[in-house]
C-alpha positions in Angstrom: -155.6 46.8 -1.1 -157.3 50.1 -1.1 -154.3 51.8 -3.1 -154.7 48.8 -5.8 -158.6 49.5 -5.9 -158.0 53.3 -6.6 -155.2 52.5 -9.3 -157.8 50.2 -10.9 -160.8 52.5 -10.8 -158.3 55.3 -12.0 -157.2 53.0 -15.1 -160.8 52.3 -15.7 -161.7 55.8 -15.9 -158.9 56.7 -18.2 -160.0 53.8 -20.6 -163.7 54.9 -20.4 -162.8 58.3 -21.3 -160.4 57.2 -24.1 -163.1 55.0 -25.8 -165.7 58.0 -25.5 -163.3 60.2 -27.3 -162.8 57.6 -30.0 -166.5 57.2 -30.5 -167.6 57.7 -34.3 -170.4 56.6 -36.6 -170.4 54.2 -39.4 -173.2 53.7 -42.1 -174.9 50.4 -41.6 -177.0 49.0 -44.2 -180.1 46.8 -43.6 -181.9 45.6 -46.6 -181.9 48.9 -49.0 -181.7 51.3 -46.4 -179.0 53.1 -44.6 -178.4 54.2 -40.9 -175.6 54.9 -38.4 -174.1 52.8 -36.1 -171.2 53.7 -33.5 -167.9 51.8 -33.8 -168.9 49.6 -30.8 -171.9 48.6 -33.1 -174.9 50.5 -31.1 -177.4 51.9 -33.5 -177.3 55.7 -33.5 -179.9 56.7 -36.5 -182.2 53.9 -37.5 -181.7 52.6 -41.1 -184.1 54.8 -43.4 -181.9 56.6 -46.3 -181.5 55.4 -49.7 -178.0 57.1 -49.6 -176.0 58.3 -46.6 -172.7 60.3 -47.4 -169.8 61.6 -45.7 -169.3 65.4 -45.9 -165.7 66.3 -45.5 -164.7 69.1 -43.3 -163.0 69.6 -39.8 -166.0 68.2 -38.2 -167.1 65.5 -40.4 -170.9 65.0 -40.7 -173.2 62.8 -42.6 -175.8 63.7 -45.4 -178.9 61.2 -45.9 -181.1 61.0 -48.8 -184.7 59.8 -49.5 -186.3 59.9 -52.9 -190.1 60.6 -53.7 -191.5 61.3 -57.2 -187.9 61.6 -58.9 -186.8 64.2 -56.1 -184.2 63.9 -53.5 -184.6 65.2 -50.2 -181.7 65.5 -47.7 -181.2 65.0 -43.9 -178.2 66.6 -42.2 -176.7 64.4 -39.2 -174.1 66.1 -37.0 -172.4 64.2 -34.0 -174.8 61.5 -34.3 -178.1 63.8 -34.2 -180.4 64.7 -37.1 -180.0 68.5 -37.2 -182.1 69.2 -40.6 -184.3 66.7 -42.1 -186.1 66.2 -45.5 -184.6 69.3 -47.1 -184.5 70.2 -50.7 -181.0 71.1 -50.5 -178.5 69.1 -52.0 -175.1 69.8 -49.9 -174.2 71.4 -46.5 -171.2 73.2 -45.2 -170.6 73.8 -41.5 -168.6 77.1 -41.0 -168.4 79.8 -38.2 -171.3 78.0 -36.2 -173.7 78.0 -39.1 -174.8 75.6 -41.5 -174.8 76.9 -45.3 -177.2 74.8 -47.5 -176.8 74.6 -51.3 -179.5 73.8 -53.8 -178.3 72.9 -57.2 -180.8 73.3 -60.0 -180.4 72.2 -63.5 -181.2 74.7 -66.3 -184.4 73.7 -68.1 -182.6 72.5 -71.2 -180.7 69.8 -69.3 -182.3 66.3 -68.5 -178.9 64.5 -67.8 -176.3 64.3 -65.0 -173.0 64.7 -66.6 -170.2 67.2 -65.8 -171.1 69.4 -68.8 -174.4 70.0 -67.3 -175.7 74.0 -66.8 -176.8 74.9 -63.5 -177.3 77.6 -60.8 -176.9 77.4 -57.3 -179.1 79.0 -54.3 -177.9 79.2 -50.8 -179.5 79.5 -47.4 -178.2 79.6 -43.9 -179.4 77.4 -40.8 -178.6 77.3 -37.3 -177.9 74.2 -35.2 -181.5 74.5 -34.0 -182.9 74.0 -37.6 -183.8 77.6 -37.7 -183.7 79.1 -41.4 -182.3 82.6 -41.5 -183.3 83.6 -44.9 -186.9 83.5 -46.1 -185.8 83.0 -49.8 -182.8 81.5 -51.0 -179.9 83.7 -52.0 -177.5 83.8 -55.2 -174.6 84.0 -52.7 -173.8 84.2 -49.0 -170.7 85.1 -47.2 -170.9 84.1 -43.7 -167.8 85.6 -42.2 -165.0 86.9 -44.7 -161.5 85.9 -45.0 -160.3 89.0 -43.2 -161.9 87.7 -40.1 -161.3 84.2 -40.5 -159.7 83.8 -37.1 -162.6 85.2 -35.4 -162.5 84.6 -31.6 -165.4 81.8 -30.8 -166.4 83.9 -28.0 -167.5 86.9 -30.2 -171.2 87.4 -30.0 -171.7 88.7 -33.6 -171.0 87.4 -37.0 -170.9 89.6 -40.2 -173.0 88.0 -43.1 -173.3 89.4 -46.7 -175.9 88.2 -49.2 -176.9 88.6 -52.9 -180.3 88.1 -53.6 -181.9 86.9 -56.8 -182.3 90.6 -57.8 -178.3 90.7 -57.6 -178.8 93.1 -54.7 -176.4 93.1 -52.0 -177.3 93.2 -48.1 -174.8 93.2 -45.1 -176.1 92.2 -41.8 -175.1 91.7 -38.1 -176.0 88.1 -36.9 -176.2 87.7 -33.3 -175.0 83.9 -32.1 -176.7 83.9 -28.8 -180.0 85.1 -30.0 -179.9 83.3 -33.4 -181.3 86.5 -35.2 -180.0 89.3 -37.4 -179.6 92.3 -35.1 -178.6 95.0 -37.4 -178.7 95.8 -41.1 -175.7 97.8 -42.3 -176.5 97.6 -45.9 -179.7 96.7 -47.5 -180.2 95.7 -51.0 -177.6 97.9 -52.7 -175.5 97.3 -55.9 -172.2 95.4 -54.9 -169.1 96.4 -56.6 -166.1 95.3 -54.6 -164.9 93.9 -51.4 -161.1 94.3 -50.1 -159.2 94.2 -46.9 -158.4 97.4 -45.4 -156.0 96.7 -42.3 -155.8 94.3 -39.4 -159.5 93.2 -38.4 -161.0 95.4 -41.2 -162.9 95.1 -44.4 -164.1 97.5 -46.9 -167.1 97.5 -49.3 -167.5 99.6 -52.4 -171.4 99.9 -53.4 -173.6 102.1 -55.4 -176.9 103.4 -53.7 -180.3 103.5 -55.0 -179.9 107.3 -56.0 -176.8 106.4 -58.0 -174.0 107.6 -55.6 -170.8 105.5 -55.2 -169.8 104.8 -51.7 -167.3 103.1 -49.6 -168.1 101.6 -46.1 -165.3 100.5 -43.7 -166.1 98.0 -41.0 -163.8 97.0 -38.1 -163.8 94.2 -35.3 -164.8 96.0 -32.0 -164.5 93.9 -29.1 -167.1 91.0 -29.5 -168.8 92.8 -32.5 -167.9 94.7 -35.6 -168.8 98.4 -36.0 -169.0 101.0 -38.9 -166.2 103.4 -38.8 -166.9 105.3 -41.9 -169.4 105.3 -44.7 -168.8 108.0 -47.3 -169.3 108.8 -51.1 -166.2 108.3 -53.3 -165.4 109.2 -56.9 -167.1 107.8 -59.8 -165.4 104.5 -61.4 -163.2 105.3 -64.2 -163.1 103.5 -67.5 -160.2 101.5 -68.1 -158.7 100.6 -71.6 -156.4 97.6 -72.0 -154.3 97.4 -75.2 -151.1 95.5 -76.2 -149.1 98.6 -77.5 -146.4 97.8 -80.0 -147.6 94.0 -80.2 -149.5 94.7 -83.7 -146.6 93.5 -86.2 -144.6 91.2 -83.9 -144.8 87.5 -84.6 -145.3 85.6 -81.4 -142.4 83.2 -81.8 -139.8 86.1 -82.0 -141.3 88.3 -79.2 -138.6 88.9 -76.8 -135.5 88.5 -79.0 -134.2 85.2 -80.5 -136.3 82.4 -81.5 -137.0 79.4 -79.1 -134.5 76.7 -79.5 -135.8 73.1 -80.5 -136.5 70.8 -77.6 -134.1 68.0 -77.2 -135.2 64.5 -78.4 -137.6 62.9 -75.8 -135.9 60.3 -73.7 -138.3 57.3 -73.0 -138.1 54.2 -70.7 -136.7 51.2 -72.7 -138.4 47.8 -71.6 -136.5 45.4 -69.9 -136.4 41.7 -71.6 -139.6 40.0 -71.2 -141.6 42.9 -69.9 -144.2 45.0 -71.9 -145.0 48.7 -70.7 -148.0 51.0 -71.0 -148.3 54.4 -69.9 -151.7 54.2 -68.4 -153.7 52.0 -65.8 -157.4 51.3 -65.4 -159.3 54.2 -63.3 -162.5 54.0 -61.3 -164.7 57.1 -61.2 -168.0 58.2 -59.7 -171.0 58.7 -62.1 -172.7 62.0 -62.0 -173.1 64.4 -59.3 -175.0 63.8 -56.0 -176.2 67.4 -56.0 -178.8 66.6 -58.5 -179.6 63.0 -57.9 -177.4 61.6 -55.0 -177.9 58.0 -56.2 -175.7 58.8 -59.2 -172.8 59.3 -56.8 -172.7 55.8 -55.6 -172.3 54.2 -59.1 -168.8 53.6 -60.8 -167.5 53.5 -64.4 -164.2 52.6 -65.3 -161.8 54.3 -67.9 -158.1 54.6 -68.4 -155.7 57.0 -66.3 -153.1 58.0 -69.0 -149.3 59.3 -67.6 -148.3 61.5 -70.3 -145.3 63.4 -68.7 -142.2 64.1 -70.6 -139.2 63.5 -68.2 -141.5 62.2 -65.3 -144.1 59.8 -65.6 -145.7 56.6 -64.2 -146.1 53.6 -66.2 -147.4 50.1 -65.9 -145.5 47.1 -66.3 -146.4 43.5 -67.5 -144.3 40.6 -66.8 -145.2 36.9 -66.8 -148.9 38.0 -67.2 -148.6 40.1 -63.8 -148.8 44.0 -63.5 -146.7 46.4 -61.5 -146.0 50.3 -61.8 -142.8 52.2 -62.2 -141.8 55.7 -62.0 -139.5 57.3 -64.8 -137.8 60.2 -63.7 -135.1 61.9 -65.9 -133.5 58.6 -66.9 -134.0 57.2 -63.3 -136.5 54.4 -62.6 -138.0 53.5 -59.4 -140.3 50.6 -58.8 -143.7 51.7 -57.2 -145.4 48.4 -57.3 -143.8 45.0 -58.1 -145.5 43.2 -61.1 -147.5 40.7 -58.8 -151.0 41.9 -59.4 -153.7 40.8 -61.6 -155.0 44.3 -62.0 -154.1 47.8 -60.8 -156.6 50.6 -60.7 -155.9 54.5 -60.2 -158.0 55.8 -57.3 -158.3 59.6 -57.1 -160.9 60.0 -54.5 -162.3 62.8 -52.5 -161.0 64.4 -49.6 -157.4 64.9 -51.0 -156.9 60.8 -51.1 -155.1 59.1 -54.0 -153.7 55.6 -54.6 -154.3 52.2 -55.9 -156.9 49.3 -56.0 -155.0 46.1 -56.3 -156.4 43.0 -57.6 -155.0 39.5 -56.8 -157.2 36.6 -57.9 -160.6 37.4 -56.8 -159.6 39.9 -53.8 -158.7 43.4 -53.8 -156.5 45.4 -51.5 -156.1 49.4 -51.0 -152.9 51.4 -51.0 -154.1 55.0 -49.8 -152.3 58.3 -49.6 -153.3 61.6 -48.2 -152.1 64.4 -50.7 -153.5 67.6 -49.0 -151.3 70.7 -49.2 -151.1 71.1 -45.7 -148.8 67.9 -45.6 -149.1 64.2 -46.1 -149.9 61.7 -43.8 -148.8 58.3 -43.3 -150.2 55.9 -46.3 -152.6 52.9 -45.2 -152.1 49.6 -47.0 -154.6 47.0 -46.4 -154.2 42.9 -47.2 -156.3 41.7 -50.3 -159.3 41.3 -47.9 -162.2 42.7 -50.2 -164.4 40.6 -52.3 -166.3 43.4 -53.9 -164.4 46.6 -55.5 -163.2 49.0 -53.0 -163.1 52.6 -53.1 -161.4 54.7 -50.3 -163.5 57.2 -48.6 -161.6 58.6 -45.4 -158.3 57.8 -43.8 -158.0 57.9 -40.1 -161.7 58.4 -39.7 -162.5 58.4 -36.1 -159.2 57.1 -35.0 -155.8 56.6 -36.1 -155.5 53.8 -38.8 -159.3 53.3 -39.5 -159.8 53.4 -43.2 -163.5 54.0 -44.2 -164.2 52.1 -47.4 -167.1 51.9 -49.9 -167.7 48.5 -51.6 -169.3 48.1 -55.2 -170.3 44.9 -57.2 -169.1 44.1 -60.7 -171.6 46.6 -62.3 -170.4 49.3 -60.5 -173.3 49.6 -57.9 -172.5 50.6 -54.5 -173.4 47.8 -51.9 -172.2 49.1 -48.4 -169.4 50.3 -46.3 -166.5 48.6 -44.9 -163.3 48.9 -42.8 -159.7 48.1 -43.5 -160.2 44.5 -42.3 -162.7 43.9 -45.0 -165.5 43.9 -42.4 -168.9 44.9 -44.0 -171.4 47.1 -42.3 -174.4 45.2 -44.0 -177.0 42.6 -43.3 -180.0 41.3 -45.2 
């Protein structure tokens, strides 16, 4: 009897550990405000944000936005806790144990939020205790360099380079334990070039205040970095680039014989009773969240064209229903059967691509992850959504969980949902 009791306790402990490991957070809307609940429905962050967006990284975190006097103020939520609150930064990235905050500012002559807007960006660094490392925002910050990407997490120091608004470069050592800059290696010099100089080493070329051109070489040393040399080098030589011998040559005859004419373009011929179209509808987000995050939660619809020569997708309409086929060098493959009332192309954030499929007044999703590191298994849902669904994240929190945004017929964001159609929303 005791043995059974021990086995039961051990199994209970394992299940508890597994459930704890699978804990994750989902935005829940009450009225017009968003907060976070965990996957068991427990409130983690009380509803208080007009917008709550997932930021994609190795460690997913949430960015909440509030509005005051036509300005957006952001809050960063990491592992269920508020780290930064009511900031004027529009976006964050977590890297090397620091938070890089980005502030996107429109130039004075631009008042709209289109992709063509001119803007400039300013950066700062924060610790996870909320401490700001630069008193003034910088034009650029490198918190660790590509030569040191595989920095041992046990290292005490981090190499941080920054360019201020006067375009002067400063290089410092940041100590992770004290959360302070402990050494200034270069101070407000004119930056020229950065390059790798062997294993675990990096070099910078810069100009001093008195006009000298110097190269400093830095190497990883145990749990920190040290300067191994800093010496004056030759002045930069002027370089001329000329296309010698090209003045009197026609571009079409360069390299010998003229180009041969292309063979006739081969096209798919529709079967009896079907019409084809080399496009489908596409849903896109309006504007950019950096300037006014609420704009990122509105949709607009356009046409996604497939203009390939020997390889292209095309929609098929048969008996009033739509499908999708792939044409590849004369071979035809059915991607989606002609059974849907509407098909929309989804090109979402975080390497997600796929389709929104409408049947009657319900929608389904077919989602792929196309990241270069290798595709993941696709996720298909039943036609369970009565609002227009947009995929947010595959396998969010646990395998098979699909985080979804839902929109009304005018393209306004309503709430989040999961792959079963469950809405995280209440009046």
